[in-house]
C-alpha positions as CSV (number, residue, x, y, z in Angstrom):
1,M,2.4,13.1,1.7
2,D,3.5,14.0,5.2
3,D,-0.1,14.6,6.5
4,T,-2.4,11.8,7.3
5,S,-6.2,11.6,7.6
6,P,-8.5,8.8,8.6
7,L,-10.5,7.0,6.0
8,S,-13.3,4.8,7.1
9,T,-15.4,2.6,4.8
10,I,-17.5,-0.5,4.8
11,I,-16.3,-3.4,2.5
12,D,-17.3,-6.9,1.8
13,T,-16.2,-9.3,4.6
14,Q,-14.6,-11.7,2.0
15,V,-12.6,-8.8,0.6
16,K,-11.4,-7.7,4.1
17,E,-10.4,-11.3,4.9
18,A,-8.5,-11.6,1.6
19,V,-6.7,-8.3,2.3
20,T,-5.8,-9.3,5.8
21,E,-4.5,-12.7,4.7
22,Y,-2.6,-11.2,1.8
23,C,-0.9,-8.6,4.0
24,K,-0.2,-11.1,6.8
25,S,1.4,-13.6,4.5
26,R,3.7,-11.0,3.0
27,G,4.5,-9.2,6.2
28,I,3.1,-5.8,5.2
29,K,0.8,-3.5,7.0
30,I,-2.8,-3.2,5.8
31,R,-2.6,0.5,6.0
32,Y,0.4,0.5,3.7
33,F,-1.2,-1.9,1.3
34,I,-4.5,0.1,1.0
35,E,-2.8,3.4,0.6
36,R,-0.4,2.0,-2.0
37,A,-3.3,0.5,-4.0
38,L,-5.3,3.8,-3.9
39,V,-2.2,5.8,-5.1
40,E,-1.5,3.3,-7.9
41,R,-5.1,3.4,-9.1
42,L,-5.2,7.2,-8.9
43,E,-2.0,7.4,-10.8
44,K,-3.3,5.0,-13.5
45,E,-6.3,7.2,-13.9
46,H,-4.1,10.3,-14.0
47,V,-5.9,11.8,-11.1
48,I,-2.6,12.4,-9.3
49,E,1.0,12.6,-10.5
50,A,2.9,9.4,-10.7
51,S,6.1,9.5,-8.7
52,A,8.0,6.6,-7.2
53,A,10.2,9.1,-5.4
54,R,7.2,10.5,-3.6
55,M,6.0,7.1,-2.4
56,A,9.6,6.3,-1.3
57,S,9.7,9.4,0.9
58,T,6.3,8.8,2.4
59,S,5.9,9.0,6.2
60,L,4.0,5.8,6.4
61,N,4.9,3.4,9.2
62,G,4.8,0.7,6.6
63,S,8.2,1.8,5.2
64,E,9.7,-1.3,6.6
65,A,7.0,-3.3,4.8
66,S,7.9,-1.7,1.5
67,V,11.5,-2.9,1.9
68,K,10.2,-6.4,2.6
69,L,7.9,-6.2,-0.4
70,D,10.7,-5.0,-2.7
71,K,12.9,-7.8,-1.5
72,K,10.3,-10.4,-2.2
73,K,9.7,-9.0,-5.7
74,K,13.5,-9.3,-6.4
75,K,13.5,-12.9,-5.2
76,K,10.7,-13.8,-7.6
77,R,12.6,-12.5,-10.6
């Protein structure tokens, strides 16, 4: 997933505020969070191939965020 494309949509204000707060409180970028959620859903539905390695090698600017998120997950265990 080296190429990127814009995706614009209208969502409920409360959902947007919840996403913004969630990302802000965890130090992750909204773009990273949204793309990850979409990929996970598509993988669950078997629309795209599940591959942790593919997501790890993504060109997202949120790569630093994924490290922070992984560290937080480890702390909770």
